[in-house]
N, C-alpha and C positions, 0 to 999 in steps of 0.2 A: 954218551947219550943222556940228555937231560930228561929226568923222569917227569912223566905227566902228573899233574896234580888235579885238584877238584874243578877245573875249568869254571863252569858257571857257579858251582857251589862256593868256590873260594872267593868269587866276586862279591858274595854277600858279606864276607868277613873282611876282605882286603879290597880296597877300591881300585878299579882300573878305569881308564877312559874308554868310552865306547867309540870315539871317533878316531879313525886312523890318521896318522900324520900326513900332511899334504906336501906338495912339492915346494911351494913358495910361502913367504910370510906376509903377503899382501892379497887382499881380495879385490876383485873388480867385477863389475856387472858384465856378463857375456853379451855379445851381439845376438840378435834373434836368429841370424843366419848361421850362427855357430852351433845351434841346438840340434840335438838328435833325439827328440822325445819318442818313446815307444808307443804312445797313445795319442790319438787325435784329441781326446778330452784334455790331455795335459797341455798341449799347445794352445788350445782354445781358452783354457783357464788363464794362460799368460797373455794371449793376444788373439782376438778373432781376425786381426788384420794380417796375420802372417801368410805368406805364400806357401800354402800347404803342399803344393806340388814339389817345391824345392826341398821339403822336409820328408819326402817319401810317401805322401798320401795322395790318393786318387781324387783329383779335384773335378772329375767328370762324373763320378758316381752320384746318383740322385740322393741317396740317403746322406752322403757326406755333404753335398751342397745344402741340403735342408738343415743339417746340424750346424754348419758354419753360419748360415743365414740367421738361425735362431740365436746364435752366440752374438752376432753383430747387432741384432735387434735390442740387446740389453744396453746398448750405448747410444748416444745421440746420433742422428743421421749425419753422414759425412765424416764421422770419426776416422774411418779408414782411408778417406780421400786426402787427409792431411798427414803427410809422412812424419812431420815433427811430432804431431799429437799421437800418432800411432806408436811411435818409438817411445814416447813418454808413458803411454799406457803400458807397454811391455815392461819398462823399467819399474814402474810402480807395482805391477802385479808380481814381477820377479822378486822385488824386495819384500813384499808381503809374505809370499809362500816359501821363499828360500830362507828367510830369517827365522821362520818357525822351526826349521830343521836345525838351527844353530843354537837356540836358547834352551835352557834347562827347565823353563816354566812356560811352555807354549800356551797354556790356558790363560795366562795373563796377557800375553801379546795378542791372543785371539780376540780378546775384548776390544782392543784398539782396532783390529782389522775389521771386525763386524761393524763398528761405527764408521770406519772409512768406506766400506762397501755400501753402507746405507746412504752416505753422502753421494757416492757415485751414482747410485740408482735414482737419486732425486734430480740429477742433472737432465735438463731438457735440451740443452744446446752445447756446442763444443767449447764455448767460452767458460761455462760453468765447469765442464769436465777438465779443461786445462788447469783451472785454478785448484780443483780438488786433487788432481794428480801431482801438482807442484807441492801441495801440502803433504801428501803421503810420502813423496820422495824426500822431502826435507826432514820428516820425522824419522823415517826408517834407515836412510842411507848412513847416517853417523853410527847407528847401532850395528848395521850390517858390517861395515868395514872395521869396527872396533873389536869384534869378536875374534880372538886369536885363532890362527890356523891350527897351531898345536894346542889343542884344548887342555887346560890344566886339569889335573885330577881333582875330584871333589873330596871334601874331608868327611862326608857323611859316612856313618856306619850303622848297619842294621842292628848289630849286637854290641853290648857294652862289656861283656866278659864271658868267661867259660863256665860251664856247669860241671861239677865234679860228680860223675855218675858212680864212682867207686864208693862214695859215702851215702848214696841214696839208692837202696835196693829196689824200692817201689818204683822210682823213676826209671831205673835200669830195666825193669820188667816192661814198663810202658814202651820204652824205646824198642826193645826186642820185638814186641808185638807189631809196632809200626813198621819196622824194617821187614818183618816177615810178610806183612800185608802188601807192601810196596814191591816185594820181590816176586809177586805172582805174575802169571802170564798176562793178565789184564793191565799190568803196570810196567814194571821193568823186565818182566820175563824171567823164566827159570833157567835158561840156557847159560852155561858157564862161558863168559866172554873174557876171562882173566888172561887168556893168551890167544888173541885173535890175529892170525897171520903175522905180518911184520909189525903190528902195532900192539904190543902187549900192554894191558891196562894194569897200572900199579894199584895195589890195594893196601890198606892199612893192616899190617900183620897183627896189630894189637886187637883187632876186631874180628869176629867170625866172618867168613867169606859170605858175601851176598852180591847181588847185582845192583846194590844201592850204595852210593856214597852219601854219608850224612855227618852232621855235626850238631851239637847241642850248645846253646849259648843263652846268655841273659840279655833281656831287652827291657825297654820302658814299660811294656805291658805284661812281662813275665818271661818264663823260660821258653825258648823256641827250639823246635826240632826242624832242621833244614836239610832237605835231602834231594838228590837227583839220581837218575839212572846213570849207570856207567856207560860211557861212550866207547865205540869201537870202530875200526876201519876208518872211513872218511866221514863218519857222522859228525854233524855240526851242532845240532841242537839236542837237548835231552829234557825229558819231563822233570819238572822241579816242583817241590812241595814245601810249604811252610806251615807248621802246626804250632799252636799254643798248647803247652803241656800243663797238665794238672793231675797229680797223683790220685786225686779223689774223684775224677770224672774222665770221660773220654777226651782224647786230644781234639782240639778244635782246629779245623782247617781254615787258615787265613789266606792262603794263596796256592794256586796250582796253574801251571802253564807248561806247554810242550816246548817252549823256547828258553825259559829260565831267565832270571834277572841278569842284566848286563852290568849295570853299575848303580850304585846308591847315590842319590842326590843330596845336596845340602839342605834342601827344603824339607819341611816336615808337615804332617797333618795329624791332628789328634794324638800327638806324642810319638809318632813313628815316622821314620824317614820315607820319603817318596823314592821310587826307583823306576827304571825304564828297561824295557826288553826290546830286542830287535830280532826279527825272524826274516831270513832271506827267502824271498819269493822267486827271484831270478837274479841274473847278473846285473840288472838295472833297477831292481825294485826290492825294498825291504819294508816290512810291516813294523812300525814303531809304536809301542804302547807304553804310556805313562800310568803308573799305578799309585794310588793314594789310599791311606788307611782311613776308613770311615768310622772308626771306633769299635767295629766288630770284625772287619776283615779288609783285605786289600781289594779295591775295585779299579777297573780301568777308567781313568778320569779323562784321558785324551789320547787319541790315536790317529795315525795317518799312514798313507803309503808314501814312503820316501822314494821318489822317482828320479833317477839319474838323468841329467840333461846333457852335459858336455863338460869341457874344461874351459876356464876363462883365459884371458890373455896371459895370465901369470902361471898357467898350468895347473891351477887348483880345480879339483872336481866340484861341480855344482849340482844341486838337486833341489826339488821343491816338494812341499807337502801337498798331497792330493788325497781326495776321498777322506776328508777329516771327519772324525766322530768324537763327540765329547759328552761328558756327564758331570754336572756340578757335584763336587764332594764338599760337604760342609765341614770346615776345620775349626776347632775350638782351641 
């Protein structure tokens, strides 16, 4: 049996891809009738012209009718009466919000999409809309199909080296205090999970037993303490912390999440790598959050709900970014 290691924690030191391998090596745009979106808002984001009754939604419900009519009102009259234009609208919208889920710098692509949507909103007739949609498809389709199905691993690393605690007694004391505080019931708990049913959790025998897995390493901004709660049973996510260490002051919290970093990106901000986390909400939805270093701590710069749609003609899973939230982080 292969021993478990630091799951999320190790991903801060060694880089792993966040995206699972897909079935085929080519991307295609799915047909709208292939979709199985879990939410009405998701399908309306892609196309208000879709036959929602075929997608499992009640097209006789008054609230549903109102929501669909409001979505259609955002486009020129007769948009949905033209099958070719309605299909083009779906393709453009799919390319916008699916490509966001495939790039490592969605905040940059978002700038283009905001401008594209501004041009759509200015169209007063279908001729204008047709022209704008053609432009969007021509811009995004080459990018969409060029992104590999098997995503290559990034080369970024949060840390540049290890810290020798044996030669630094003051730092060792700081670490012990941090571990003790994170092992409390409010954080990782005091229960001994070192042997939980059929899923024993490995522990580093060189360190005193705790419910915290941790490491200390060097980074561009100083020595970091990186820790997570030990996982047990069928647990998927664990609380994760990143502290900046200083023997002459209290450790400074740079990051805390109950999902933990998934992988480090090649891009940087204010001297530190960006990273992304993924939390599973359901079998068809994940919360994706991109963090950037603002010079003092890590902040959520871009996030969205990754909503599964279907598989394309090549068998590849497709999803889109919905409920996007963003905050500009100034990078120097």
